[in-house]
C-alpha positions, -999 to +999 in steps of 0.1 A: +396-434-336+368-426-312+345-414-341+353-447-360+344-467-329+311-448-325+302-453-361+308-490-359+287-493-327+259-473-343+258-496-373+262-529-354+250-525-319+219-505-328+210-530-355+218-508-384+198-478-371+212-444-382+210-435-345+186-436-315+179-400-320+166-406-356+143-434-343+131-413-314+122-384-336+104-407-360+083-423-333+075-389-319+052-383-349+030-414-344+008-428-317+010-461-298-008-484-323+012-472-353+044-472-333+040-508-323+036-520-359+065-497-370+091-511-345+078-547-344+105-560-368+132-543-347+118-560-316+119-594-333+154-589-346+167-578-311+154-610-296+169-632-323+203-615-322+206-615-284+199-652-282+224-660-310+261-669-306+258-683-270+281-712-278+305-725-305+314-759-290+299-782-264+334-791-252+346-776-219+382-788-218+410-762-216+447-760-212+448-738-181+456-754-148+430-779-135+416-782-171+401-747-170+395-728-202+391-691-210+374-675-240+375-637-248+359-626-280+329-612-298+299-626-316+282-608-345+246-619-349+222-608-377+185-616-380+175-621-416+147-598-427+120-605-452+098-582-472+071-585-445+096-569-421+099-538-442+063-527-447+030-531-429-008-525-433-030-515-403-064-502-395-070-487-361-092-463-341-078-429-329-087-393-328-084-366-355-073-332-344-094-308-364-084-272-361-120-261-358-138-290-342-111-302-320-107-340-313-128-363-335-131-401-334-117-415-366-105-447-383-070-447-396-062-470-426-025-476-434-015-495-465+020-508-472+037-482-450+074-486-442+086-501-409+117-490-392+136-512-416+116-500-447+120-474-473+128-438-464+099-428-486+067-420-468+035-439-473-001-426-469-027-430-442-064-425-449-082-409-420-120-414-419-139-395-392-167-414-376-190-385-384-202-391-421-206-354-426-169-348-424-149-360-454-120-384-452-085-370-455-051-384-464-019-378-445+017-390-449+032-417-428+068-417-414+096-433-434+119-461-423+151-453-404+173-477-425+168-501-454+185-534-447+180-571-452+200-581-421+198-565-386+231-571-368+244-567-333+280-571-321+282-587-286+315-589-266+317-620-243+339-638-219+336-674-210+354-693-182+352-729-168+349-757-164+344-763-127+327-797-121+316-796-157+301-762-155+312-729-172+299-693-173+297-669-202+293-632-195+283-606-220+289-570-211+290-536-227+292-506-203+271-476-210+286-461-241+276-427-253+274-426-291+281-390-299+248-372-305+228-404-310+223-416-274+239-445-256+237-483-253+243-507-225+244-546-224+246-573-197+240-610-200+251-642-183+248-679-194+256-710-174+264-743-191+268-778-178+284-808-195+262-839-199+288-860-218+308-863-186+281-886-173+281-908-204+312-930-207+328-934-241+302-911-258+318-900-291+306-864-290+304-836-265+270-828-251+260-798-229+230-778-218+229-741-212+206-714-198+211-677-202+195-642-200+204-608-213+194-572-211+200-545-237+192-508-231+191-481-258+188-445-246+180-415-267+202-384-269+184-369-238+193-400-217+158-414-216+151-451-222+140-456-258+141-494-259+149-519-232+152-555-244+154-587-224+160-622-236+161-657-222+173-689-238+178-726-229+195-751-252+210-785-256+242-785-277+264-812-294+298-809-310+325-831-325+361-820-330+384-832-358+419-817-354+414-780-357+378-781-369+347-785-346+313-791-360+285-780-336+247-778-334+219-774-310+182-770-303+171-739-283+139-726-267+138-689-261+118-658-255+123-620-256+105-588-250+112-551-256+098-521-237+095-491-259+090-455-244+088-422-262+068-390-264+042-386-291+037-350-304+003-348-321+009-312-333-017-285-338-010-270-304-018-304-287+000-315-256+027-342-260+015-377-250+038-402-233+037-436-251+050-469-237+043-504-247+058-539-245+062-562-275+071-599-274+097-613-298+084-637-325+111-664-321+103-692-296+125-720-309+155-725-332+178-752-345+214-743-354+244-758-371+279-743-373+316-748-376+345-736-354+381-733-364+408-735-337+439-719-351+461-721-320+446-697-295+426-680-322+390-692-326+368-684-355+332-697-357+301-693-379+266-708-377+232-706-393+200-705-372+166-717-383+134-705-365+104-683-370+131-657-379+163-671-394+197-657-384+234-659-391+262-656-365+299-653-367+325-649-340+362-644-333+381-647-301+410-661-281+404-695-265+429-712-241 
């Protein structure tokens, strides 16, 4: 059972990566500029996924005493990847470690190399020393960690409210060790307030929400490999017909990911610590969805449109 849970978390929580250890060992073979281009699609998908599934209705009414409601469930969000997320081309300046001449300034040209979500087959990089007397050489790039067209994350969450038209959603995953792969930890909170309570006879429920989240992925040695943070603010609308609720919203958001690893250039060279911060691509989204209330069981699904599109589905108990 424990192995099955670990496997599920590796596939879903780490966005389909075969494991943090695999990603860490791949990044250890490349420098900062290559590493940034290589993980950029993962950074974008983390931001999109974390900011998905924050609501599945704008209504805050419940059947608990004083009209309170409680939701316990999980949302599974998946950023939809395109061909441009699976390969990249790049030209950058770095040094060439020549066994006889030592470090030499050089230009690195990478064409159609796989990203973290690309093919496992290695591409090629052409290394052209700045000294014209030294011939160019070709080396292999690193392969992708996993080939996929969707990068999912499963996020457990609890929501409680409404007090004076305000409720709170908490997302939490304690630090979980994933066998030999490393560990993952998540925390987030979102606060939502009803606007429809101020508009008499309004035929729909309207609310606004603000939330932030942090996701940490550690390698097998316990060092931070990726640390993602996300912020979102939205306005949401919903309308309920019997057991079916249609909902939608507009959301502004931002995200960033800090990446840290050790680059091993080889050829008896000293390891080089590498760290950089990348900003998520998505800044705005519109979403539409449907929620089914089957007694206390709640099932929802929505489609998100932005710079990066995403799908989201959730299941939980709502009272």
